[in-house]
C-alpha positions, 0 to 999 in steps of 0.5 A: 405519408405521415410519420406517425409520433410515438408518445414516450409515457412514464411507463414506456420508459421504464419498460425500456430501462427495465430490458437495458442490461445495466443496472439503473435507479433513478432518485427524486429531489429527495433522495428517495428512489423512485425507479429501479430495473430488474438488474438493480434489484438483482445486484443489491439482492433485493426486488424492484419494489423493496428497493423503492422504498429506500434513499439512496444512502441506504445503499451505501456503507454506514461510514459514507451516508454523511460525507460521500452520499452528500457529496455525490449528490452536491456534485451531480446538482453543480456540475451535472454529473459524477462518476466513481467507486464507492463501497456499496451495500447489498440488501442481504449485508454483503457489500461489493465495490460499484462503479457509479456514474450520475447525471442530472435531470429534470421534465417538462413540468419542472420536476427534478431528479438524478439517475444512476447507473452501476457497474459492479467492479467485483470480477475487475477488481479481482483480475487487478488483485491477481496482476498485482500478485503476479507482479509480485511474484516475477519481481521476486522471481527475478531475484531468486531465479536459480539462485539457490540451485547454483549456490545449495550444492557448492555449499554442501560440498565444502561443508561437507570436506570442511567437517572432515578436515576439522575432524582429522585434525589437518589443516585447521586453518583452512577447514576454518576459513571453509566452514566460515565461507559455507556459514556465509553462504547458507546465511545469504540463502536464509536471507534470500529465503526471508525475501522471496517469503516476504508476505504481501502488507496487511494494512490497518490504521496505527497512531503515530504516537504509537509508531514513535514509541515502537520505535523508541523501544525496539529501534533505540535498543537495536542501536544501543546494542550496536554501540550507538546512541539513538534519539527520535524527533515527531512533529508535535501536531502529527502525533495524534494523527494515524497512519494506513500501514503494516506495522510489522512490516514497516519496522522490518524496513526501518530496522534494515535502515537502522542498521545500515546506519550503525554499520556507517561508522569506522569508528566509536566516536559520535555514533549516532541514529536519529529517526524523524517523523515530519511532513513531506512537500509530497502531496501524494505522499505527506508523511516522511519517516526519516532515518539519519546517521553522521558516518562515512556517507556514500560516494555519488557514483555509488548512490544509484546503486545502493538500492540494488539487489545483492549491492554492498560494498561491505564484507560479509553482507548479502546487500539486501537490506535496502532492497528490503525496506524499498520492496516493503514501502513500495507495496504500501504505495510508498517510496524510498529516497536516499542523500547522502555526501562523502564524510558528511553522512546519510539521510533515507527518507521513508514517504507514506500515504497519510490516508488512502481514502479520497477527498470525496470521502473526507469532508463535504464540499462547498459551494 
């Protein structure tokens, strides 16, 4: 029995694509949409007929039409395929993150075009966000678990008896010692509460020159109040560039580093703190903000411990300053590094991501 040939007409192919449960669209050589299935129209809050009057760039955010869309089309022509995420725009004005996969094709008659599948990543991104939040809560929970319960009750008892002793004017020296220790524990609990309530970063683009101005004003005043001298340096070419950071949280981290730098000195002479902003050799985190002192330094055996929770070699300190700074940097995709030599001082370096947009969104590709 002879095998029956099936003629795959454009209409038949369109009907098959229309019943597929993925969003599919096809564009011609002018990047004009010539086919979408019903899944695509639903995803973009439109109709099949309305979408076939659009060009591909109209599905993207306005900021991406001149570079990202052009680069995607360029890569598909050159490499015959592309896959990546992008913020896409529905026809009702709402947006979503889509995973786009594109491929180049040509018909037997020489006509060329590109076919795309689009996956709405909204639910996946929500799960990722929830997972990051859970990680953050677990991290904080490991630090504060049971600490408040173990400390709060003794503090209240100590404080109550100490006040009684003081009011009765007996053993005033011991009463004062008890009150001091109670106050120290209460301050410790306050620091723990601040740590667990540390909010998630809200990233905004900030000019580096503005960061330097705030550093000279706020951190410089803090250094002066602690009896030290302040200086700041910044690469001239970086001043007009920008950084995507949570400025308030970043300065909380820098303040902790500056306080540690000031407290590294044992005498009143040569007490200076320097902040430097420069490029780093780390291509993934190309901006470096460092805080340097010329104090007593850190012994090599202790260097690996200094960022650990509650580690301190100073009396009446909680040992959470560097932990604060490290956590703030990590939540902004940065990292913290410490270089120190005994009696030669310490440099704490904050490596930051200067640009979170992918290279494909920043400049047009060349052949």
